[in-house]
N, C-alpha and C positions, 0 to 999 in steps of 0.2 A: 160690753157685748157678752152675752151669756155663752156658756160652754157649748150648747147645742148649735147656736148660730155660727160660732167659730169653727166647729167641726164640719158643718155644712159648707161653709165658705172654703175651707181647706180641701174638702172632698171635691167640690166643683172645680177648684183650681187644678187639682191633680188630674181630674178627668179631662179637662181642657188641654193640659199638657200632653196627655196620652193621645187624645184625638188629633192634635196638631202634629205630633211626632209621626203618627202612622198615616195621616192623610197627605202629608207633604213629602213623603218618601219617594225617591225615584228608583227605578229598577233598571238594571242594565238590559240593553237590547240583546236578544238572542236570535241569531239566524241559524236555522237548522242546516246541517250538512246535507248534501245530496243523498247520502246513504241513509239518513234518518227520515227522509220523506217517505211516508207510507201511502201507497196507492190503494184506496178503497173504492173500487169501481166494480159494479156488477159484471159478471162474466158475459152477460147478454148485451152489454153496452157496445156500440160500434166505435170505430176509431175516433170519430168527431166528438162523441160524448166523452171518451177517455181523455182527449186533449183538453176539454173544458173542465173536467172534474179532477184531473191530476194537478196537484198543487206544486209550487216551487217556492223555495225560500226567497230567492232573489234571482231575477233573470238578468242576463248580461245586456248591455245597451246595444241597440242597432246603430253602429258607428260606421258612417260612410265618409270616405276621404279621397282626396286627389293629391297626387304627388307630382313634383316637377320632373321626375325621371321614372323609368320603369324599375321599381324596387319590389315588385310583387313577390318574387321568389327569394328575396333577401331577408335574413333574420333581423327582426326588430329588437332594439334595446332602448332603454329610457335614460336620457341625460338629465343632469341637474339643470336648474334654470340658467346658469351661466354657460352651459354647454361645454364644460371643462372636464367632466368625468361622467362615467356611467354609474347610475344609481340602481339600476335594475336590469338584469339580463336573464334569459330563460335557461332552465335546465333542459336537456334534450327532450325529456318526456313532456315538458310544457308546450312543445311545438306540435302536439297532437291534439286533435279534437274528434271525438267519436271514432278513434282508431286510425284516423288518417291525418296527414300533415295539415296543419291549420293555415294553409296558404290562403290569403285573402281571395274573395270571389271577385272576378272581373265583372264590372257593370258597364252600362252605357256611358259614352262620352269620356272614357278614361277613369271613371270613378271606381273605387274599390269598397267592398264590404268586409269589414274586419271580422275575423273569426277568433283570433288569439287573445285580443285584449290590449290594444295599444292605446296611447294617449298623446297629449299635446307635445310632450318632450321626446317623442320617438325619433330615432335615427336608425339607419339601416347599415348592416355590416356587408362587407364584400363577400361573405360566406352565405351560401344558399341554405335553405332548410335541409335539403338532402345531405349536404356536406356536414352541417352542424350536428345532426342527429347521429351521424356515423363516427363522430369523434370518440376516442377512448378516454380522453381527459378534456375537461372544459377549460379553455383559456381563462386567465384572470381578467378582471374588469379592465385593468391597464392594457393588457394585450389586446382585448377586444376593442378598446378605444382606438387603437392604432389601425383597426380594420374598418373604421367607419367610412362609408362612401360619401355621405352628405349629412351634416349635423343639423340641417333645417330643411328636410325634404318635403314637408307638407304644405301645399298651397291652400287647401280648405279642408275643414273637418267638422262634421256635424253628428250629434246624437239625436236620433229620431225615434224615441221610444225604446221599447225593449225588443230584444232578439229572442225568437222562440226556437231557433235551431232547425228550421224547416224551409221549404221552398217559398213559403209565403214571405219570408224575410227578403229574399231577392226580388220578388214581385213588388213588394212595398217600396224597397229602396229604388228600384228602377222607375216606379211611378213618380216618386219625389223628384228624381233627376230629370225625367222626361218632361214633366210639367213645370219644372223649375220652381216648385212650391216647397220651400223649406220653412214655411211659417210655423209648423208644429215641431220644428227641430230646434235644438240648442246649438248655436255656433260656438265651437271651441277654438277655431282658428279660421 
């Protein structure tokens, strides 16, 4: 093999390595914080246009659930799978949404619309939202565990798309409940 062919072969091989290296690279997913989202909407746009044109990095799920007791005003915590310890509990400021307490919205037939962000491992404390946010010091997870009213309070839980933080969420959730059509929802429990 002459010198020119060898050079061409080595050159092609190196270019192939460079191409494969850069074409197969994965990049981390970046979700913008709410403060980083820029609204670029004309001042002439009406509210409906603003809602459509304003972007959001990630919308919370439209989560509707039904409990075996009335825990609407009770503080939610998250238990591990074995239900033997609390793995997540809120700071007092976490219990607010839009400047108001994030108490779930009462829907038809005893269903609730989650505002705070609960999940399958939810349990409810004997402490209400009002009592919890007025605490000077937050109890430890072990102390909170002793305050659990029911470690398996949820009868049914569904995610039905995204929540937009407006009255349309309630209308959509109640339509699903009223028609008993959960076909577009994901059953969590």
